[in-house]
N, C-alpha and C positions, 0 to 999 in steps of 0.2 A: 620542511618535511611534506612529502606528497600525501594527499588525502587518500586513505584506504577505507572505503565505504562498504560495509556488509549490509545487504538488503534482505530483510525477513518479510515474507508475505505469502500470498496465495497466487492464483492464476493471473491476477492483474499485475502483480509484481513480476511474475514468471514470463509474461508475454505470450500467453496461451494462444495457440493457433498460428503463430508466426515463426519465421526463421529467427533463432536467437540473436543474430546480428542486427535485426530490426527492432529489438526490444529497447524500451526507453533506457534501461540500465546500461546497455552497451552503447547506445547513442550518447548518453551522458559521459561515459568513460572516454569515448573517442573525441568528444568535443571539448572536454575540460581537462584532459590528461589526469584523470582520477582513476585510481585502481578500484574497480567495483566488482564485488562478487554477488551473484543473484541466488538467493535461497528461497525463491518463490516456488511453491508447489501447488499445482492445480488441485482444487478441491479441499485444500487444507483449511482447518478452522483455527481460530486463535488459540484454542487449547492445544492443538498440535504444534503450533508455533512456539508456545511456551515450553513444550517438551523438548524442542531442539535448539532453543535460543541460547542457553548457557554454553552448550557445546560449540556453537558457532562463534560466540564471543571468545571463548578460551582457546579455541584452535586457530582462529584467524587473527586475533589481536588487532581488530580494526581501530582506526583513529576515530571513526564515526559509524553510527548504525542507523539504518532506516527501518521503520516498522509500519506495516500496513496490513490490515486484515479486518474481517468482520462480515464480508458479503456472504460467505458460505455459512457462517453461524446464523445469519439472518434467514437464509433460505431453509435452514433446519428449524426455524422458529425459536432459536435461543434468545434469551432476554438481553436487552442492551446492557444492563448492569454487569452481566457475566462477561460479555465481550469486552467492555471497558475495563473490568477487573483484570482480564488477561493482558490487555494492552498495558495497563499500569504495572503489572508484574514484570513485563519485559523492560519497561522504562526504568523501573527500580533496579533491576539487575544491571543494566547498562550504567546507571548513575552510581551504583555501588562500586563498579569497576573504573569509574572516572571516564566513561566513554560518552561523549555527547551524542544525543539521539535526535532524529527527525521523525515525526509521525506523519504518515500519509493519510489523507482523507480520500476514501474511495470515490471514484467517479460516479456520475449519475447513471441510471439504467434506462435504456430506451427499448422496451420490450416489443417484439414482433407479435403479430396476432396469434401465432402458434407457440408462443413461449411457454415452457413448463419448468417448474422448480420442484424441489424435493418435497417439503412438507408444508408449503405455504402457497397461496395463489398469487398470481403476478401482481394484481392490484394491491394486495396486502404487502407484498415485498417492496413495491415502489414507495409506499407510505412508510414502512419500517426503515427503509434505507434513508429516506429524508430525515426521519427522527433520529436515527443513529448518527448521521452526519452532523446534525445540530448538537447532539450530546457530546460527540467527539470534539467538535470545535469548542464547546464549553470546557471540556477537560483540558484541552490545549491552552486555552486562555488562563484557566486557574493555575495550571502547572507551569505556565510561562515557558513553554518549550517551542522549538522550531517545528514548523509543519509545512507540508506541501499539499495544497488543495487541488486534487485532480478532478474535482467537479467543475472547477473554474476553466472556462474557455473550451470546454468539450461540447460538441454538437452531435446529433445522430449520425452524421456522415463520418465521424471519427471512430465508429464501432463496427465490429464484424456483424454479420447477420443476426447473431444472438442478442445484440443490443447491450451486452455487458462487458465484453472484452474489446479493448481498443485495437483498431486496425493499424496499418503502417502510419497513416497520417495522425491518428490518435497517439501513437507512440512518440511521434515527433513533438506533439504538443506537451506530452508528459515530460519528455526530456527537457524541453524549454522551461517548463514550470520548475522542475527540479534545479536547473541551472540558476534560475533567478534566486531561489532560496539559498543555494550554496554560495552564490556570489554575495548575497546580503549577509551571510554569516562571516564573511571576511576571513575565509580559511586560507 
């Protein structure tokens, strides 16, 4: 049976600023003969993702689901525990329906000198992101679930000028990381 992967996320999942054909989800679909649907929405928070997650699962009936979010939540100053609670809510919905899930760990942020965020300053955001990544990795370890660490192997040259959204070369790295995890799952 061909893998049917539904991807829930924000602009990093969405491929913000790039032609959709260059997004890691499409690169993954083309290289692995996997059916992939991208439900990333730029600017979305994990609360918004929870609100549309059940509909995605029930309307698409995927064999697997990918979940990544939290960077927008962090930029609004939301607490890590709230973000993790939303991630856990989505994983429990998938688990209840018997759908294996993969959690994405957001990439690192390489801010430019003129970077601006919503409710938090850039230095605070960088530290919050590092802390969130660590807590998310801890959740993944305790929950014993599959994950893709998009902070691994990414360098400043892999990002658009904003320092947070992967560019074409960053999308290739993301697709390669995703393929490694999917191959390891022996699907």
